[in-house]
N, C-alpha and C positions, 0 to 999 in steps of 0.2 A: 669336766667334759671327757669323755673321749667319742668319739665317732660310731656310728651305729653299723650292725650288722646288716648288709645290705644280706636282700633273699637275690635269687637268681633274676626274676622276672625284673625288678628292677635294673639289675646291672644289667640284663638285656635290653630295654626301654634306651638306657642312658647312651647307651654306645648304637644305637638303631641309627642316626642320625646316617653311621659310620659303612651300613650298606649302600647308602645312596653313595656318596660323596666317592666308594671305590668304582661303584657301578660307572658312573664316571671315568674316572679315571683308568679303569682298567680299557673304557672307549678308546682313551687317550692313547694312553699304551699303546693300544692292537693297531689301533689305525691312521696314527699322527703323522706315521713318517709316509702310507699311501697316499693319505689324501694330499699330505703339499707337493710326494711326488707325480699324480695327478696334474697337480697345476701346476706341472716345469722345474718343479727342485729335481737337483741330478743328487746321484745317492752317496757322494762325496759331500754335498752339501749339509743333509739330513741330520747333521749335530750339530752344526752353528743354525740351525732354527732351534735345535731342541738346546740349548743354552738356555735361550728364554725359561724357559722351566725351571732349575736350579737356580736361576738368579733371584726369580721373584722369590723361588723357599729364601733365599740368604737376604735377599731386603727385607721380606714380610713380615716371617715367622718371630725374628726376632721382637717387631714394634708391635707386632699383636701381641706374642706372649705378654711383655713391658704393660702396655694400656689392658690387658685383660687382667695383671695382675692387680689392676688399682682402679678398675670397674665395676662398680656395683646398683643398680639402678630398678627400677620396678621389676626389668623381664631377666635381671641374677647378676653374675659373672661374665662366665663363658658365654650364656644362650642368643646374645644378641649377638659375637662373632659368624657362631654358628649357618644364623639367618643371612646376615648380609652376604656372606660369603660364597652361601647356596645360591642366590637367586642372582648374584655376577657370573656364577660359572655355571648354572640354566643359560646362561645370554651368551654364553661362550660358546656352549655343547650345541647348541640351535642354529650360530650363526658358523660355525666355522666349518662346517663342510658343502655351506651353502653360500660361500663367499663369494664365486662366480658371477651373484645380484651384484656384486660392486662393483664390477671392470669397468662400467663408467667411467669410475670416481679415480682409481687403484687398481692394479694385476692383480690378482684372485690368490695369487703365489704371496702376495706380501698381508692381502688383509688377513688370510687363511693362519701366517706369522702373527697378527694380531690378538686374532682372537686364539687362538693358543696360548695368547700371555695372560689376556686375559682371563680365560680359564683356569691357567694355571696360581694364577696372582690367587685369584677367587678362591684355590681349591685350598690352598696356605692358609689365606685366613681361616676359614673353617676347620684345619685339619688341626695345629696344635693346642689349640683350644680344649681341646675334643679330646685327645694326651693327657694334659692339665687339669681336666674334669676329673677324668677315670685316679688322679694323682689327689685331686681332690678333695674325695668322697667316700675312698675305699681306705681300710682301714691294712696296715702291710700284712695282715697275715690271707687280706682277700685279693691285693695285687698283682698277683702271677693266674691269676683268673681271670680278674675283671684284663686284665691285658689278654690273654687269652682268649674272652666270649668276643672282645671288640676286634679279635684279631679275625674268630671264625666270621662276625658277620664283614666284615672287609673282604673277604674268600668269599661268602657266598655274594656279595657285591658285585663278587672283578666277576665271577664266573657267568653272572646274567650279563655283566657288560662284555665282556671275550665272545660270548655264544651268539648272541643277540644277531651280527651281522650275517652270520651263517646260518643261523633257525630260520632269521627274515626270507633268505633267496632261499632256500631249500626244502622249506616245509608251508611257508604262507607264502610263496612265491612274488615272490620283493623281483628287480632284478636286480644283479649284483655286475650290469655292464656299464661302460666307462661312453659316454655317447659326447661327440664334442668335446672333450674334456670337460665334462662334468660330475661331478664323485657319483658312484654308481646309485639309487632310492633306497637299497638296502641299509647304506649306512649311513645318510641321510635319518629315516625313521630310528635307525638303532638311537645315533645321539639325540633326537626330541624323546623317545622315548624313559633314556638316559638321563633329561630334565627335570623331567614331570617325574620320576623313581627318588628324586634327588631332595627338591622340593618336601616330596613325601613322607619322604623317612627325616628329613630334619626336621619336622617339623611334630613328628611322633618323640624325637626327644626330648625338645623344649617344652612340650605339655606335659609330659609325663615325669619331668628330674627336677629335681629340686636341690637347691646347690645350698654349702655352709655361707653364713653372711661373714663379714672378713673377720668380727668379733669372734663370733666364735670360730674359726679360723684360729684368731691369736694366741683365743683359752684353749681351743687342743694342742697347741704348741708350744706354748706354755708346760702342761703337765707334761707332759714326753719330754722335756728336760733334753733339749738340744742341744751339743756341744757348745762347748760357748767360742769356736775359730766361725762358728753358722751363726749366735745370737748376735756379735761383735759385727759380723757385718751387717746385718739387718740392720741394725740401731744407725750406724751411720748412715743409713739408705735415705736417699732423700726420694721425692716422689719426680722424676729428672729421666727424659730420655735417652743422655750421656750418660747412666750409671751401667746400663746397658754394656757398654766397654771396660768399666769395672766391675761389674760381673764375670765377664769375660775369663777378665784377671785373676780373678780369686774366685776360682770353678773349682767342684771337686773336684781331689783329685780320684774318685772312682769317674766321672766323667773325661778326666785326663786318657787316662787308659781306654775307656769306652771309644774314643774320638780314633785312634786306630784300627780296632774293629769295624767300626763306622764304614771307614771312607775306602777300605778293601772293599767292601760290605756291596758299597752304591757304587759304588766304580764298575764292581761288576754287572749289575743289575740293570745300568742305566748304560753301557755297551750288547744287553739280551736286549731292550724293550727297544732303542734305536734299532739294531741292525737284525734282527732276527725275520725280519720281512726278506728283506732282498739276501739276506745268507742262506734261507730257509726255501725262496726262489731258484735260489745259485744253484747250489751245494745237489740241493735233494729232488727238485723239479725238472734241471738241469736248461734253467736259462740264461739269457747273457745277462750282466750287470746291467746294463744298458736297458733293459726291458720292466716300463715300468704304468703299461696298461693292455697289453694283450689280455685274453679273457684267459689265459695261462695264471697270467700275473696277480690276474683278481681272484683267483681262488688258492694260488696260495698263499695271501695275505688273509682268507677264511680258515685258509684251514690254521696259519698262526695264529689267529683268534679264539681256533677252537684250543690248539696246544694252548695259549694262556691261559683259558678258562679252567682245565685241567692244572695248574701250576697250583691256582689258588682254589679249586676245589681240596686239592693233596692240603693243602696247608689249612683252607679252613678243618674240616676232619682232623687234620693234626693240632692245632692249635688246641684244641678239648684235652687231646693227649699230654702235652707239655708242662702241666702243673704236675698230672704224677708221674711223670719222666724226670722232671726236675726234683720233685720229691725226692727222690730215691739214690738218682749222681748228682744234685744239684744244678744249681743256673748257669754256671759255665759248664760245665759237661755237654750238659743239653745242646747250649748253642753250640760251644764247639763241632759237638759230631751231626749235627746240621746243618751247620755250610760246608763239611767237608762232603755228605752223600749231596749237597747241590752243587759243591766243587764238581765230583764228580761225571756228578748230571750233564751240566752242558760239556764236558771235556764230552759227555760219548755219543754228543748230538753228531757230531765229526763222520764216527764208525759207523750210526745207522744205515740200515739196505735201504729204506725208501722211507717215506714220509708218516705210516701206523706206526714204525719201532721209537718216533721223536716223543710218543707218549709216558714210552718211559724215560728217556730223559726228563719229561716236568716231571713227573713222580720225585724227582730227583731232588729240581730247581721248588716243586711246593712244599715241600719240606725243611727247604731252606727257607725255603721267603715267612713261613710261617712261624722261624723262630726268629727273626731277625723283627719284624713287625713283634714282637712280644719278649724277647727277653732282655735284650740293651735297656728296656722302658724300664720294665721291671726290676731291675738291676738297680739303672738308674734313681729311680722317685726316692726309693730309700735313701737317699745322700742328700738329698735336696729336701730344705726349707719350705716347709707349706706360702709361705708368704711366696716362693720366689719361686715357685714351678711353672708359671707359665713362662716366668724370663727365660729359665734355665731348658723346655721343653725346647723353646723360642730357640735356644743359643745353638741347643745341640742339635737341630736343624741347620748350623754352618757344618758338621762331620759328613752330614747326608747329601749335602749341597756342592758343598769345594771338588767330593772328588770327578760328582755329574757335570761340573763344570771343566775343571782339567779336563774333563774325557768328552766331554763335547767339544774341547782345542782340537784336541788333537787327534780326534776318534778319525773320523774324513782323509787326515792323511796319513797315517796308521794305513788306511785301506787302499787308499790308491799309492801310496806307495811303500810300504811294508808289509801288506799282505799282496803287490799284485792285483787289484779290483776281484781279494776275491774276498766279503766278509766275514763267512764262516770262519777265518781265525778272526775276529773283531768278537764272537762267540768263543772260543778257545781265551781269547786273556781276562775275557768275564769266571771264567773256569778256574784260572788258573790264579785269579783276585779272590775266590774263596775260599779257595786253600791257605791265601797270605790270611788273610781274616780269621780263621779259623786258628793255629797255631796264634796271635795275638790275644784269644780271650783267656786264653791263661795267667798272663799279667794281669788279668783286672780286678781287683778289691771288689766283693760285691758286699757290703756292708752287715745286708738281711739277708746275706742264704744260710739256712740251714745246715746245709750240706757243705763246706768248702774243703 
């Protein structure tokens, strides 16, 4: 038995839930710092509030990956996790910008941070089983294309989420002004719409996608003639959560090599997400670092949403080109070149004369983002046993969340003490991190790449 070749529509439907996940994720990335500042957070404290997100990923994703590997029921193997994650993420999306409703019980800032925690934990519950599903269902010759389609949907969802606050304020008449410490209505309604789209898109994937049963995957794995090392590891494994630590010790060489690429890639991304709004408000709009509630600051925040939408839109279209570029020059060279372009894009933000020129910078970031979302997973999937796809995709997340945790701990103090309250230098550091990641790609062994 072997996996059947899926049609474009089947691959599209299988990944469609990512559109909703990333729409919610984009609303969080572009606006969480602004929301927390409205509720009273200082710019130096932002990265500490954001530490909740990678901590949730560190804890949740390996556990969810482990149990989704062991789960099989009437609703499938991975799909129950998508649905539960989507429900709780939607709850967080609706309540985070309205945290001041609970001010009689707790300060709005702490309620908002709590909703951020619930929201991000839920995104993590949904996200890695989705990536594992692509590894489960696709043949080796379709994996790069499958992860590229997933990246395209991630991009489209993120564009909608990033541009929605600006669109509601400028095209539909919703207010973007902060009154009495409340989040502007354009942000509140953006988060509500994001919650609805998230639920609907997840349901489309759940309803239209079939999964291979554990027995079918075992037969496929047997016929694929996995390496002796992977077969022995699988025979030794029992269905215990503590096995995650043993799996971590025995991770494939390719994963170890990719871990450093991921570390510097996501260190850079986290710095951009946390500090883009204050950095652009200060450096491009000329606002003082203490300003977090003026109409000019809200306009800067809306423009950051537009810029984030630009890089996600670029990543969506670039995702369709990735399989063809990788076929010509190999996946490693494709990923390295993309990271270099993204690094240059981040560095160029410092030099751009006005807000419109920043669109050019975001084109470069979008090329890197498109590759970050597809190439590492396409490279990794070929080195993992199907029985361990979920848990190793979860463990792989360690190398995404650890750099974010480190950046969360040191990012604020760096801005305050090393950068003299100039948040733009956090974006410069992100650009340098991308360039370091690009140099490390060449050390990775891609076992499935047709071009080495």
